[in-house]
N, C-alpha and C positions, 0 to 999 in steps of 0.2 A: 356545680360551678365549672366553667370552662376556662382554661388558661388561654389568654389572648397574647401574652408576651412574657418573656423572661429577660429582664434587663440587669445590667451591671451597675448603672448609675442611679443613685437615689433620687437625684434631681429629675432625671428623665422619667423615672417611675412615678414620681409625684405629679409631674406635668401631664403625663398620659392619663393617670387616674383622675385628675381634676378635669381634664378635657372630657372624658367619658362621663364623669359625674355631672358635669354641667348640662349634658344632654339627657339627664334622667336615667342613666344606666348605673345600677348598683355595682360598685367596684370594691374589690378587696385586694390589698397588697400583702401577699403571703411572704413572710420573712422580713417584714419591715422592721420590727423591733430588734431582731437579732442582727440584721444586716446593717442597721444604723450604728451599732456599737462595734461592729467588726471592721477591721482595717480593709480586708479584702472580702466584700460581700459575696463574690462569686464562689468562694470556698464553701459557703452555706447554700449554694444553689441560686444565688441572685435574688432579685426581687421579682416574684411571680405576680403578674396582674391577672386576676380572675374576675369573670363576670358570670351572672346566671346564664345557663344554657339558652334560656328563652330570649335573652338579649344579645347573644353572641354574634348573630348575623348583623344586627344594628351596630354593634361595637366595631365589627370588622369593616363595615362600610365607612364609619367615621374615621378609622385609622387610615384606610385607603384614601379617603378624601383629603385628610390632613397631610398625607404623604410621609408620615414619620417613619415608616418602615423602610423607606428608600433613602432619605436624607440623613446621613450621618458622617461625621468627620472627627478626627482627633482634635482635642482641645489643645491648642498651642500654648495658651496661658497656663493651663494646668500643668503641662509638661515643663514649662519654664519654672513655675513655682516649685515643683517637685525637685528639679535640679538644684535650685537654690537651697532648699531644706536639706537635701542629700549632701551638698557641699559643706554646709554648716556642720552637719552630723559627722562627716568624715574629718573635717577640720578639728572638731572637739576631740574625737578619738585620737587622732595623730598627735595633737598638742598635749593632751593629757598623758599619753604614753611617752612622748618625748620628755616632758617634765619629770616623769617618773624615772626615766633612764638617766637624765642629767643629775637628779638628786640622789640617785643610787637606790631607789626603792623598787625599781623594776629592772629585770635583765634586758639587754639590748634586743633580744629576739621578740620581746613584747611590742617593741616599736615596729618591727617588721610584720608582726601579725595583725596590727591594728587595722590596716585596710581590709583584711579578710573579715573582720567583724562587721564591716559595712555591708556584707552580703545579706545579713539578716535585717536590713532596713526595710520596713514595710511600705510598699507603694500600692495604691489602689489601681488596678489595671483599667485601661480604657478599651472598650470593645463594643462592637455593634450588638444591639439586642436581637433576640430571636422572636419573631412574630408568628403566631399560629392563628391565621385568619380563615374564616369560612370561604370555601371555594365559590367563585362566582358561577352562577347558573348559566349566564350568557357567554362565558369564556370558552 
């Protein structure tokens, strides 16, 4: 099996695999089960798209034809959604610590430390995938 791409996004990995599969290329997504339940799939090596070596050249031409290795951009809607969720998370931390300080169950420094707890908030990174295509013989 030859690795044709290593991707961070589960959706991108599934779309690429389906595109190749529709053309009759046997595709395997390495790390799919682990990466699907992990918050940051890149920590496990990302989603590796593999094809049989006999179909690697055909798969490379399809990826080039589709232009997926060149067209990539940050998802603004995913970024906005992550900011909203992060804001709610920090709000809950600060309000819970604030209530604890007001009712005397927590010391004041716990309120000051609550924003630091937000550092541990898991966010899935956005990044461009790495493609390993067969070199063109005419290039």
